[in-house]
Backbone as CSV, one residue per row, in Angstrom:
resi,resn,N_x,N_y,N_z,CA_x,CA_y,CA_z,C_x,C_y,C_z
1,UNK,0.832,-1.204,0.000,0.000,0.000,0.000,0.869,1.257,0.000
2,UNK,1.994,1.182,0.764,2.884,2.341,0.802,3.491,2.592,-0.572
3,UNK,3.843,1.479,-1.272,4.407,1.634,-2.609,3.397,2.260,-3.566
4,UNK,2.109,1.832,-3.442,1.068,2.397,-4.293,0.879,3.889,-4.007
5,UNK,0.914,4.235,-2.707,0.775,5.639,-2.332,1.927,6.465,-2.850
6,UNK,3.140,5.943,-2.733,4.308,6.669,-3.220,4.245,6.849,-4.734
7,UNK,3.762,5.798,-5.425,3.671,5.881,-6.882,2.654,6.952,-7.295
8,UNK,1.522,7.015,-6.607,0.514,8.031,-6.918,1.053,9.429,-6.642
9,UNK,1.767,9.567,-5.513,2.363,10.858,-5.188,3.364,11.271,-6.254
10,UNK,4.210,10.317,-6.660,5.214,10.614,-7.674,4.558,11.024,-8.987
11,UNK,3.475,10.332,-9.349,2.778,10.683,-10.584,2.153,12.086,-10.490
12,UNK,1.579,12.385,-9.338,0.985,13.699,-9.158,2.017,14.801,-9.266
13,UNK,3.200,14.574,-8.672,4.260,15.574,-8.758,4.781,15.714,-10.188
14,UNK,4.813,14.606,-10.912,5.225,14.653,-12.313,4.277,15.529,-13.126
15,UNK,2.984,15.373,-12.890,1.994,16.200,-13.583,2.212,17.677,-13.255
16,UNK,2.449,17.989,-11.966,2.679,19.376,-11.574,3.940,19.935,-12.214
17,UNK,4.981,19.128,-12.312,6.220,19.587,-12.935,5.999,19.932,-14.406
18,UNK,5.232,19.103,-15.107,4.940,19.383,-16.515,4.148,20.679,-16.638
19,UNK,3.149,20.853,-15.784,2.299,22.042,-15.875,3.024,23.304,-15.438
20,UNK,4.057,23.174,-14.620,4.793,24.339,-14.144,5.872,24.763,-15.114
21,UNK,6.631,23.798,-15.660,7.777,24.181,-16.480,7.428,24.282,-17.968
22,UNK,7.045,23.216,-18.656,6.612,23.444,-20.044,5.378,24.327,-20.121
23,UNK,4.500,24.241,-19.119,3.359,25.143,-19.075,2.024,24.435,-19.215
24,UNK,0.943,25.202,-19.403,-0.395,24.633,-19.488,-0.480,23.551,-20.551
25,UNK,-1.326,22.550,-20.308,-1.397,21.408,-21.230,-2.793,20.806,-21.231
26,UNK,-3.159,20.219,-22.368,-4.382,19.436,-22.457,-4.111,18.046,-21.904
27,UNK,-5.167,17.259,-21.777,-4.994,15.874,-21.326,-4.101,15.107,-22.286
28,UNK,-4.304,15.296,-23.583,-3.485,14.587,-24.571,-2.016,14.994,-24.472
29,UNK,-1.772,16.282,-24.250,-0.386,16.750,-24.121,0.265,16.213,-22.854
30,UNK,-0.496,16.135,-21.767,0.036,15.537,-20.540,0.348,14.065,-20.746
31,UNK,-0.512,13.386,-21.484,-0.287,11.963,-21.775,1.027,11.784,-22.534
32,UNK,1.260,12.638,-23.535,2.498,12.520,-24.309,3.721,12.892,-23.476
33,UNK,3.580,13.891,-22.614,4.721,14.368,-21.833,5.102,13.419,-20.699
34,UNK,4.098,12.765,-20.098,4.360,11.930,-18.923,4.376,10.441,-19.216
35,UNK,3.721,10.027,-20.298,3.602,8.601,-20.590,2.567,7.892,-19.730
36,UNK,1.843,8.639,-18.896,0.839,8.034,-18.018,-0.455,7.783,-18.788
37,UNK,-1.187,6.715,-18.447,-2.471,6.458,-19.099,-3.429,7.623,-18.859
38,UNK,-4.270,7.898,-19.851,-5.215,9.000,-19.720,-6.178,8.776,-18.553
39,UNK,-6.550,7.519,-18.309,-7.452,7.234,-17.189,-6.798,7.612,-15.857
40,UNK,-5.498,7.331,-15.722,-4.777,7.708,-14.497,-4.648,9.221,-14.396
41,UNK,-4.373,9.859,-15.526,-4.250,11.314,-15.521,-5.562,11.974,-15.114
42,UNK,-6.676,11.439,-15.596,-7.977,12.023,-15.223,-8.179,11.961,-13.713
43,UNK,-7.831,10.826,-13.105,-7.999,10.698,-11.648,-7.060,11.645,-10.913
44,UNK,-5.813,11.722,-11.362,-4.854,12.617,-10.718,-5.298,14.076,-10.840
45,UNK,-5.728,14.458,-12.026,-6.140,15.844,-12.250,-7.388,16.182,-11.444
46,UNK,-8.306,15.240,-11.331,-9.504,15.482,-10.524,-9.130,15.739,-9.068
47,UNK,-8.177,14.969,-8.559,-7.724,15.162,-7.179,-7.012,16.502,-7.019
48,UNK,-6.122,16.815,-7.964,-5.365,18.070,-7.884,-6.288,19.283,-7.999
49,UNK,-7.317,19.199,-8.831,-8.267,20.309,-8.938,-9.111,20.425,-7.676
50,UNK,-9.499,19.287,-7.112,-10.291,19.311,-5.877,-9.504,19.932,-4.728
51,UNK,-8.173,19.736,-4.739,-7.318,20.307,-3.689,-6.879,21.735,-4.015
52,UNK,-7.274,22.244,-5.171,-6.999,23.637,-5.500,-5.603,23.925,-5.995
53,UNK,-4.871,22.917,-6.452,-3.507,23.161,-6.928,-3.404,23.095,-8.446
54,UNK,-4.476,22.709,-9.111,-4.545,22.735,-10.572,-5.871,23.355,-10.965
55,UNK,-5.835,24.156,-12.024,-7.038,24.815,-12.544,-7.167,24.464,-14.017
56,UNK,-8.396,24.154,-14.454,-8.633,23.919,-15.878,-9.404,25.092,-16.459
57,UNK,-8.840,25.708,-17.487,-9.465,26.864,-18.108,-10.681,26.452,-18.921
58,UNK,-11.756,27.214,-18.765,-12.927,27.004,-19.598,-12.687,27.507,-21.018
59,UNK,-11.722,28.381,-21.191,-11.505,28.995,-22.492,-10.779,28.060,-23.449
60,UNK,-9.672,27.457,-23.023,-8.910,26.620,-23.943,-8.808,25.163,-23.504
61,UNK,-9.430,24.815,-22.368,-9.445,23.428,-21.925,-8.139,22.931,-21.350
62,UNK,-7.149,23.803,-21.207,-5.856,23.377,-20.696,-5.818,23.420,-19.170
63,UNK,-4.997,22.544,-18.619,-4.781,22.492,-17.180,-3.587,23.369,-16.842
64,UNK,-3.682,24.075,-15.703,-2.618,24.966,-15.259,-2.327,24.711,-13.792
65,UNK,-1.057,24.716,-13.446,-0.670,24.541,-12.051,-0.823,25.852,-11.301
66,UNK,-1.382,25.782,-10.111,-1.526,26.951,-9.254,-0.280,27.141,-8.387
67,UNK,0.530,26.108,-8.255,1.735,26.178,-7.444,2.947,26.200,-8.360
68,UNK,4.042,26.740,-7.865,5.289,26.776,-8.617,6.215,25.698,-8.080
69,UNK,6.705,24.849,-8.963,7.596,23.765,-8.563,9.043,24.221,-8.677
70,UNK,9.912,23.795,-7.752,11.330,24.164,-7.844,12.021,23.379,-8.938
71,UNK,13.215,23.846,-9.303,13.995,23.110,-10.275,14.391,23.978,-11.442
72,UNK,14.997,23.361,-12.461,15.449,24.099,-13.631,14.274,24.760,-14.332
73,UNK,14.490,25.978,-14.771,13.451,26.689,-15.503,12.363,27.283,-14.632
74,UNK,12.554,27.291,-13.340,11.534,27.819,-12.431,11.301,29.303,-12.680
75,UNK,10.021,29.700,-12.839,9.654,31.098,-13.047,8.649,31.487,-11.968
76,UNK,9.031,32.311,-11.011,8.124,32.656,-9.910,6.792,33.208,-10.377
77,UNK,6.806,34.017,-11.449,5.566,34.636,-11.901,4.518,33.651,-12.366
78,UNK,4.944,32.527,-12.930,3.988,31.593,-13.510,3.058,31.019,-12.453
79,UNK,3.600,30.585,-11.345,2.748,30.051,-10.292,1.806,31.103,-9.741
80,UNK,2.274,32.349,-9.656,1.433,33.427,-9.160,0.291,33.718,-10.139
81,UNK,0.551,33.646,-11.431,-0.503,33.875,-12.403,-1.594,32.830,-12.274
82,UNK,-1.206,31.571,-12.121,-2.203,30.521,-11.969,-3.021,30.721,-10.699
83,UNK,-2.357,31.167,-9.641,-3.076,31.455,-8.401,-4.053,32.616,-8.606
84,UNK,-3.627,33.604,-9.357,-4.483,34.739,-9.688,-5.753,34.245,-10.395
85,UNK,-5.576,33.363,-11.379,-6.709,32.816,-12.119,-7.663,32.076,-11.191
86,UNK,-7.118,31.258,-10.312,-7.955,30.476,-9.414,-8.807,31.369,-8.514
87,UNK,-8.221,32.453,-8.028,-8.949,33.354,-7.146,-9.971,34.198,-7.905
88,UNK,-9.659,34.553,-9.142,-10.538,35.436,-9.908,-11.661,34.690,-10.623
89,UNK,-11.409,33.436,-11.009,-12.339,32.737,-11.888,-13.774,32.644,-11.364
90,UNK,-14.031,32.282,-10.113,-15.434,32.187,-9.673,-16.204,33.487,-9.858
91,UNK,-15.532,34.605,-9.699,-16.195,35.907,-9.824,-16.395,36.277,-11.295
92,UNK,-15.431,35.931,-12.155,-15.597,36.136,-13.589,-16.744,35.288,-14.132
93,UNK,-16.803,34.042,-13.687,-17.869,33.139,-14.119,-19.236,33.680,-13.696
94,UNK,-19.334,34.115,-12.446,-20.607,34.635,-11.945,-21.027,35.882,-12.710
95,UNK,-20.056,36.742,-13.049,-20.381,37.958,-13.797,-20.945,37.620,-15.179
96,UNK,-20.308,36.695,-15.879,-20.783,36.335,-17.216,-22.169,35.707,-17.160
97,UNK,-22.411,34.855,-16.182,-23.735,34.255,-16.045,-24.783,35.309,-15.691
98,UNK,-24.359,36.384,-15.042,-25.276,37.455,-14.649,-25.611,38.366,-15.825
99,UNK,-24.586,38.875,-16.532,-24.839,39.876,-17.569,-24.834,39.305,-18.982
100,UNK,-24.327,38.095,-19.140,-24.291,37.471,-20.464,-23.003,37.713,-21.218
101,UNK,-22.408,38.883,-21.054,-21.162,39.215,-21.759,-19.960,38.742,-20.937
102,UNK,-18.902,38.286,-21.603,-17.776,37.685,-20.878,-16.678,38.680,-20.530
103,UNK,-15.832,38.281,-19.592,-14.669,39.070,-19.202,-13.402,38.246,-19.366
104,UNK,-12.306,38.954,-19.631,-10.972,38.359,-19.674,-10.182,38.850,-18.470
105,UNK,-9.252,38.021,-18.005,-8.297,38.410,-16.967,-6.952,38.599,-17.648
106,UNK,-6.391,39.804,-17.522,-5.125,40.104,-18.171,-4.136,40.677,-17.161
107,UNK,-2.854,40.390,-17.409,-1.789,40.898,-16.546,-0.711,41.550,-17.409
108,UNK,0.064,42.463,-16.838,1.133,43.112,-17.607,2.340,42.206,-17.784
109,UNK,2.882,42.245,-18.975,4.187,41.678,-19.270,5.150,42.835,-19.509
110,UNK,6.355,42.527,-19.939,7.359,43.580,-20.081,6.948,44.630,-21.108
111,UNK,6.324,44.182,-22.211,6.011,45.111,-23.294,4.536,45.088,-23.698
112,UNK,3.704,44.326,-22.994,2.318,44.159,-23.427,1.477,43.634,-22.279
113,UNK,0.173,43.519,-22.545,-0.710,42.800,-21.646,-0.803,41.354,-22.113
114,UNK,-1.052,40.452,-21.178,-1.138,39.025,-21.476,-2.477,38.495,-20.980
115,UNK,-3.250,37.852,-21.855,-4.497,37.224,-21.433,-4.181,35.900,-20.746
116,UNK,-4.612,35.752,-19.487,-4.332,34.516,-18.756,-5.590,33.703,-18.463
117,UNK,-6.765,34.292,-18.652,-8.013,33.538,-18.517,-9.129,34.329,-19.182
118,UNK,-10.168,33.616,-19.599,-11.300,34.257,-20.248,-12.565,33.464,-19.969
119,UNK,-13.666,34.187,-19.830,-14.982,33.555,-19.669,-15.762,33.568,-20.979
120,UNK,-15.092,33.805,-22.100,-15.806,33.904,-23.379,-16.505,32.604,-23.756
121,UNK,-15.978,31.474,-23.299,-16.621,30.200,-23.623,-17.988,30.069,-22.962
122,UNK,-18.286,30.885,-21.967,-19.553,30.788,-21.240,-20.648,31.676,-21.818
123,UNK,-20.297,32.598,-22.701,-21.297,33.550,-23.182,-22.252,32.903,-24.174
124,UNK,-23.521,33.295,-24.166,-24.461,32.772,-25.159,-24.313,33.443,-26.524
125,UNK,-23.522,34.515,-26.600,-23.374,35.260,-27.843,-22.227,34.682,-28.686
126,UNK,-22.361,34.820,-29.995,-21.317,34.360,-30.894,-20.322,35.496,-31.102
127,UNK,-19.190,35.372,-30.459,-18.152,36.387,-30.617,-16.789,35.710,-30.660
128,UNK,-15.811,36.474,-31.127,-14.429,35.973,-31.232,-13.958,35.519,-29.869
129,UNK,-13.483,34.278,-29.804,-13.155,33.677,-28.523,-11.821,34.146,-27.937
130,UNK,-10.967,34.720,-28.752,-9.674,35.134,-28.216,-8.793,33.928,-27.914
131,UNK,-7.588,34.183,-27.484,-6.649,33.104,-27.182,-5.882,33.426,-25.907
132,UNK,-5.915,32.505,-24.977,-5.104,32.658,-23.774,-3.632,32.621,-24.177
133,UNK,-2.851,33.506,-23.597,-1.439,33.604,-23.942,-1.139,34.667,-24.981
134,UNK,-2.182,35.318,-25.527,-1.974,36.369,-26.521,-1.367,37.611,-25.870
135,UNK,-0.351,38.167,-26.502,0.207,39.449,-26.075,-0.586,40.565,-26.736
136,UNK,-0.966,41.578,-25.966,-1.932,42.578,-26.399,-1.342,43.974,-26.232
137,UNK,-1.466,44.790,-27.254,-0.951,46.161,-27.219,-1.670,46.943,-26.116
138,UNK,-0.921,47.421,-25.130,-1.535,48.070,-23.973,-2.030,49.483,-24.277
139,UNK,-1.569,50.068,-25.382,-2.004,51.423,-25.730,-3.301,51.403,-26.537
140,UNK,-3.624,50.253,-27.131,-4.842,50.139,-27.908,-5.963,49.428,-27.179
141,UNK,-5.621,48.419,-26.382,-6.627,47.602,-25.713,-7.156,48.300,-24.463
142,UNK,-8.426,48.097,-24.178,-9.015,48.658,-22.961,-8.285,48.153,-21.723
143,UNK,-7.876,46.892,-21.747,-7.182,46.311,-20.586,-5.896,47.070,-20.279
144,UNK,-5.076,47.299,-21.313,-3.817,48.001,-21.102,-4.017,49.441,-20.685
145,UNK,-5.003,50.097,-21.265,-5.265,51.489,-20.923,-5.754,51.621,-19.481
146,UNK,-6.542,50.634,-19.012,-6.969,50.635,-17.614,-5.769,50.476,-16.690
147,UNK,-4.843,49.585,-17.056,-3.663,49.352,-16.222,-2.741,50.570,-16.238
148,UNK,-2.522,51.152,-17.413,-1.662,52.328,-17.512,-2.225,53.495,-16.708
149,UNK,-3.544,53.703,-16.779,-4.157,54.826,-16.066,-4.105,54.638,-14.557
150,UNK,-3.952,53.380,-14.100,-3.872,53.112,-12.666,-2.454,53.246,-12.126
151,UNK,-1.468,53.371,-13.019,-0.078,53.542,-12.597,0.183,54.989,-12.194
152,UNK,1.211,55.226,-11.383,1.662,56.600,-11.196,2.045,57.220,-12.539
153,UNK,1.808,58.505,-12.682,2.016,59.181,-13.973,3.425,58.971,-14.510
154,UNK,4.428,59.062,-13.662,5.812,58.940,-14.128,6.079,57.545,-14.702
155,UNK,5.519,56.515,-14.104,5.718,55.155,-14.604,5.020,54.956,-15.940
156,UNK,3.821,55.500,-16.075,3.110,55.383,-17.335,3.879,56.085,-18.455
157,UNK,4.400,57.271,-18.174,5.163,58.004,-19.184,6.449,57.264,-19.556
158,UNK,7.097,56.642,-18.585,8.309,55.882,-18.876,8.012,54.720,-19.818
159,UNK,6.877,54.057,-19.621,6.494,52.971,-20.526,6.235,53.502,-21.935
160,UNK,5.577,54.634,-22.037,5.330,55.230,-23.351,6.641,55.518,-24.062
161,UNK,7.592,56.077,-23.342,8.884,56.409,-23.953,9.661,55.150,-24.321
162,UNK,9.611,54.134,-23.458,10.387,52.912,-23.695,9.853,52.123,-24.887
163,UNK,8.538,52.178,-25.110,7.933,51.381,-26.168,7.622,52.197,-27.422
164,UNK,8.052,53.432,-27.447,7.690,54.331,-28.544,8.072,53.776,-29.911
165,UNK,9.166,53.035,-30.004,9.655,52.552,-31.296,9.190,51.150,-31.641
166,UNK,8.368,50.536,-30.814,7.873,49.194,-31.096,6.671,49.301,-32.045
167,UNK,6.795,48.808,-33.294,5.717,49.017,-34.270,4.460,48.201,-33.986
168,UNK,4.573,47.099,-33.240,3.416,46.237,-32.969,2.795,46.514,-31.613
169,UNK,3.636,46.689,-30.590,3.141,46.794,-29.224,3.268,48.201,-28.644
170,UNK,3.823,49.121,-29.392,4.035,50.464,-28.886,2.924,51.440,-29.253
171,UNK,3.006,52.673,-28.738,1.982,53.693,-29.013,2.015,54.227,-30.434
172,UNK,3.168,54.073,-31.114,3.264,54.561,-32.482,2.311,53.860,-33.439
173,UNK,1.879,52.684,-33.095,0.902,51.955,-33.919,-0.376,52.769,-34.101
174,UNK,-0.672,53.627,-33.112,-1.879,54.456,-33.166,-1.541,55.939,-33.311
175,UNK,-0.285,56.232,-33.666,0.185,57.611,-33.784,-0.110,58.375,-32.488
176,UNK,0.137,57.721,-31.383,-0.155,58.296,-30.073,1.126,58.893,-29.492
177,UNK,1.323,60.185,-29.712,2.490,60.832,-29.132,2.257,61.070,-27.640
178,UNK,3.236,61.666,-26.976,3.132,61.825,-25.527,1.937,62.683,-25.129
179,UNK,1.663,63.733,-25.885,0.531,64.595,-25.551,-0.790,63.833,-25.654
180,UNK,-0.956,63.060,-26.720,-2.182,62.271,-26.884,-2.283,61.199,-25.803
181,UNK,-1.145,60.633,-25.416,-1.119,59.623,-24.359,-1.598,60.222,-23.037
182,UNK,-1.126,61.406,-22.715,-1.543,62.063,-21.474,-3.035,62.387,-21.481
183,UNK,-3.551,62.769,-22.630,-4.995,63.019,-22.744,-5.768,61.724,-22.495
184,UNK,-5.306,60.606,-23.081,-5.969,59.318,-22.875,-5.977,58.930,-21.403
185,UNK,-4.858,59.104,-20.724,-4.789,58.767,-19.301,-5.782,59.606,-18.503
186,UNK,-5.808,60.910,-18.776,-6.697,61.804,-18.029,-8.163,61.449,-18.277
187,UNK,-8.513,61.165,-19.528,-9.894,60.814,-19.854,-10.298,59.502,-19.202
188,UNK,-9.393,58.541,-19.190,-9.687,57.236,-18.581,-9.897,57.380,-17.082
189,UNK,-9.039,58.141,-16.436,-9.185,58.337,-14.988,-10.470,59.087,-14.656
190,UNK,-10.804,60.100,-15.441,-12.012,60.873,-15.182,-13.266,60.033,-15.409
191,UNK,-13.239,59.169,-16.417,-14.386,58.338,-16.743,-14.583,57.234,-15.712
192,UNK,-13.466,56.722,-15.176,-13.536,55.643,-14.189,-13.418,54.261,-14.783
193,UNK,-13.234,54.165,-16.069,-13.030,52.880,-16.739,-12.356,53.156,-18.079
194,UNK,-11.762,52.108,-18.660,-11.033,52.263,-19.914,-11.816,51.660,-21.069
195,UNK,-11.642,52.263,-22.252,-12.212,51.765,-23.495,-11.085,51.545,-24.500
196,UNK,-11.380,50.828,-25.562,-10.396,50.627,-26.621,-10.066,51.933,-27.347
197,UNK,-8.854,51.978,-27.891,-8.492,53.026,-28.830,-9.380,52.900,-30.066
198,UNK,-9.975,53.994,-30.547,-10.781,53.913,-31.769,-9.991,53.255,-32.901
199,UNK,-10.610,52.272,-33.550,-9.963,51.568,-34.648,-9.224,50.314,-34.234
200,UNK,-8.993,50.126,-32.933,-8.295,48.921,-32.484,-9.253,47.735,-32.525
201,UNK,-8.823,46.648,-33.171,-9.703,45.487,-33.324,-9.111,44.191,-32.834
202,UNK,-8.171,44.255,-31.892,-7.556,43.030,-31.384,-6.229,42.749,-32.054
203,UNK,-5.638,41.604,-31.694,-4.286,41.295,-32.148,-4.212,40.184,-33.195
204,UNK,-5.299,39.470,-33.425,-5.222,38.305,-34.311,-6.024,38.514,-35.587
205,UNK,-7.281,38.921,-35.468,-8.107,39.198,-36.629,-7.858,40.614,-37.135
206,UNK,-8.313,40.877,-38.377,-8.239,42.252,-38.876,-9.084,43.162,-37.995
207,UNK,-10.241,42.646,-37.556,-11.057,43.332,-36.558,-12.009,42.302,-35.968
208,UNK,-12.011,42.189,-34.650,-12.834,41.153,-34.008,-14.280,41.586,-33.780
209,UNK,-14.614,42.805,-34.203,-15.991,43.322,-34.109,-16.471,43.489,-32.662
210,UNK,-15.539,43.627,-31.740,-15.890,43.754,-30.331,-15.570,45.154,-29.816
211,UNK,-16.281,45.524,-28.772,-15.897,46.648,-27.927,-15.503,46.087,-26.571
212,UNK,-14.806,46.896,-25.781,-14.341,46.406,-24.477,-14.339,47.528,-23.454
213,UNK,-14.594,47.147,-22.222,-14.549,48.056,-21.068,-13.724,47.361,-19.996
214,UNK,-12.714,48.046,-19.465,-11.796,47.405,-18.529,-11.623,48.225,-17.260
215,UNK,-11.392,47.506,-16.162,-11.092,48.099,-14.864,-9.793,47.500,-14.336
216,UNK,-8.979,48.300,-13.633,-7.761,47.739,-13.025,-8.101,46.915,-11.793
217,UNK,-7.295,45.892,-11.553,-7.369,45.091,-10.328,-6.134,45.440,-9.508
218,UNK,-6.346,45.868,-8.265,-5.234,46.296,-7.418,-4.977,45.295,-6.306
219,UNK,-3.716,45.216,-5.935,-3.292,44.382,-4.801,-2.197,45.143,-4.066
220,UNK,-2.405,45.374,-2.787,-1.449,46.118,-1.966,-1.137,47.482,-2.588
221,UNK,-2.172,48.124,-3.113,-2.030,49.475,-3.633,-1.498,49.598,-5.042
222,UNK,-1.176,48.452,-5.686,-0.625,48.485,-7.035,-1.566,47.797,-8.010
223,UNK,-1.679,48.311,-9.263,-2.437,47.573,-10.271,-1.664,46.320,-10.685
224,UNK,-2.315,45.163,-10.590,-1.636,43.899,-10.915,-2.241,43.223,-12.130
225,UNK,-3.339,43.740,-12.629,-3.996,43.157,-13.781,-5.264,43.924,-14.066
226,UNK,-6.072,43.385,-14.964,-7.329,44.035,-15.319,-8.403,43.000,-15.568
227,UNK,-9.646,43.412,-15.346,-10.799,42.646,-15.815,-11.356,43.404,-17.007
228,UNK,-11.434,42.710,-18.136,-11.721,43.324,-19.422,-12.993,42.679,-19.986
229,UNK,-14.113,43.390,-19.959,-15.392,42.845,-20.413,-15.655,43.259,-21.853
230,UNK,-16.024,42.282,-22.696,-16.205,42.525,-24.120,-17.656,42.296,-24.538
231,UNK,-18.048,42.986,-25.613,-19.380,42.794,-26.183,-19.331,43.116,-27.673
232,UNK,-20.337,42.666,-28.415,-20.417,42.953,-29.841,-20.642,44.447,-30.035
233,UNK,-19.766,45.077,-30.753,-19.773,46.546,-30.807,-21.040,47.105,-31.446
234,UNK,-21.704,46.338,-32.328,-22.916,46.833,-32.980,-24.155,46.685,-32.105
235,UNK,-24.028,46.010,-30.954,-25.205,45.767,-30.122,-25.461,46.887,-29.118
236,UNK,-24.401,47.529,-28.632,-24.539,48.588,-27.629,-23.414,49.601,-27.797
237,UNK,-23.716,50.872,-27.585,-22.646,51.858,-27.490,-21.937,51.698,-26.151
238,UNK,-20.738,52.235,-26.054,-19.996,52.153,-24.790,-20.743,52.824,-23.639
239,UNK,-21.321,54.023,-23.817,-22.078,54.629,-22.712,-23.272,53.781,-22.288
240,UNK,-23.973,53.174,-23.253,-25.118,52.327,-22.905,-24.668,51.087,-22.151
241,UNK,-23.560,50.493,-22.613,-23.038,49.305,-21.929,-22.640,49.647,-20.497
242,UNK,-21.948,50.762,-20.326,-21.525,51.172,-18.983,-22.729,51.459,-18.095
243,UNK,-23.753,52.100,-18.647,-24.935,52.413,-17.843,-25.622,51.147,-17.345
244,UNK,-25.591,50.104,-18.166,-26.262,48.858,-17.788,-25.421,47.993,-16.850
245,UNK,-24.114,47.926,-17.101,-23.332,46.858,-16.486,-22.153,47.305,-15.620
246,UNK,-21.776,48.588,-15.658,-20.549,49.002,-14.976,-20.573,48.671,-13.490
247,UNK,-21.674,48.910,-12.813,-21.719,48.648,-11.378,-21.482,47.171,-11.065
248,UNK,-22.003,46.282,-11.910,-21.814,44.856,-11.662,-20.385,44.417,-11.997
249,UNK,-19.778,45.050,-12.996,-18.375,44.753,-13.307,-17.480,45.245,-12.165
250,UNK,-17.791,46.422,-11.633,-17.025,46.929,-10.489,-17.147,46.003,-9.282
251,UNK,-18.337,45.494,-9.048,-18.535,44.584,-7.917,-17.708,43.317,-8.110
252,UNK,-17.671,42.801,-9.336,-16.836,41.635,-9.627,-15.370,41.954,-9.362
253,UNK,-14.906,43.117,-9.851,-13.511,43.528,-9.611,-13.219,43.630,-8.113
254,UNK,-14.148,44.226,-7.372,-13.945,44.384,-5.927,-13.849,43.023,-5.242
255,UNK,-14.638,42.074,-5.692,-14.596,40.732,-5.097,-13.288,40.025,-5.410
256,UNK,-12.762,40.249,-6.608,-11.457,39.678,-6.944,-10.374,40.281,-6.054
257,UNK,-10.400,41.599,-5.894,-9.415,42.250,-5.025,-9.522,41.733,-3.591
258,UNK,-10.745,41.538,-3.108,-10.931,41.008,-1.753,-10.380,39.587,-1.647
259,UNK,-10.549,38.795,-2.716,-10.018,37.426,-2.704,-8.497,37.429,-2.668
260,UNK,-7.865,38.351,-3.388,-6.403,38.458,-3.358,-5.925,38.831,-1.958
261,UNK,-6.611,39.785,-1.343,-6.226,40.228,-0.003,-6.400,39.108,1.012
262,UNK,-7.512,38.386,0.917,-7.759,37.290,1.853,-6.729,36.184,1.683
263,UNK,-6.365,35.882,0.437,-5.370,34.842,0.192,-4.009,35.246,0.740
264,UNK,-3.665,36.532,0.599,-2.381,37.001,1.109,-2.318,36.909,2.625
265,UNK,-3.466,37.039,3.287,-3.495,36.983,4.749,-3.237,35.583,5.282
266,UNK,-3.468,34.566,4.437,-3.293,33.184,4.877,-2.048,32.535,4.318
267,UNK,-1.323,33.245,3.472,-0.102,32.686,2.916,0.275,33.432,1.650
268,UNK,1.451,33.159,1.065,1.876,33.858,-0.141,0.874,33.643,-1.257
269,UNK,0.422,34.739,-1.880,-0.555,34.626,-2.963,-0.039,35.256,-4.246
270,UNK,0.365,36.521,-4.179,0.796,37.236,-5.370,1.903,38.217,-5.021
271,UNK,2.850,38.431,-5.935,3.703,39.601,-5.783,2.881,40.819,-6.137
272,UNK,3.430,41.996,-5.952,2.649,43.200,-6.235,2.294,43.312,-7.708
273,UNK,3.083,42.721,-8.589,2.720,42.658,-9.994,2.968,41.254,-10.500
274,UNK,1.904,40.453,-10.781,2.126,39.109,-11.282,2.550,39.156,-12.738
275,UNK,3.132,38.059,-13.203,3.511,37.980,-14.605,4.995,37.791,-14.720
276,UNK,5.765,38.855,-14.574,7.206,38.754,-14.642,7.822,38.743,-13.254
277,UNK,7.011,38.997,-12.218,7.478,38.861,-10.855,8.323,40.020,-10.388
278,UNK,7.999,40.519,-9.198,8.893,41.434,-8.531,8.731,42.892,-8.813
279,UNK,7.849,43.289,-9.753,7.779,44.716,-10.079,7.296,45.537,-8.918
280,UNK,6.295,45.009,-8.220,5.729,45.802,-7.132,6.670,45.963,-5.973
281,UNK,7.525,44.975,-5.744,8.412,45.068,-4.596,9.590,45.981,-4.862
282,UNK,9.899,46.199,-6.159,11.014,47.085,-6.469,10.530,48.471,-6.873
283,UNK,9.213,48.605,-7.112,8.671,49.880,-7.483,8.804,50.202,-8.942
284,UNK,9.255,49.224,-9.788,9.388,49.457,-11.210,8.210,48.849,-11.942
285,UNK,7.770,49.517,-13.002,6.598,49.050,-13.726,6.949,47.843,-14.582
286,UNK,5.964,46.946,-14.728,6.049,45.860,-15.678,5.021,46.152,-16.753
287,UNK,5.446,46.316,-17.986,4.552,46.765,-19.038,3.535,45.790,-19.447
């Protein structure tokens, strides 16, 4: 019995190592990576999800580790991102079931925003599903603009200057000079939420036909990500969408922030900026 228990433990740790280092995986990918039978993997994954150390995304069906395993290739930010998803997901799911329109969870990377979870698979509407792992221009997307507007002014300006020459992820893609950037920040802060840059249609399609409204998610006084709610742009104007749903999106954001705070009180949950790790503790922005 002890040998059987040790073997199950070893298999479970093997699954976590695959999900931590190579990254998120489907059942078939785990089968190829570990050589374990799919029936055994299903039982292991069910146990790991029940214990809260693995999360399966509704958006792409992949399994993600909530914990970070030691060893070669260890990236502190990755485990924190998965933990972020686990804490935020119940509230994102509830919001989509309430209003019908889905939200994405995005975090800053060095030069862009990164989608780490989405509730688009739950919406009854036919819209572009997006892709987890997509890098998103922060000057065009509502998510990035919400995060930039929540930063101290000097940090936001430094990001604008640092990315000015990037043709894909920088502000020059929208001919957004420093003066226009400052106007965008001021308008976003005054409005209380961020919208897409006019003409921005996402990163994969020529135009995904969506509009978006985003709010920053803060942890320990710093913006660590955004909740980005999307809808078919021809169905509602941005003011109409905000009038109908903004209060409920804010409540969802507040619940996510409360979950982060509660998790931090019981043990390590997130650095001040998840994704690349360490930005909040050093006071430097992660783009």
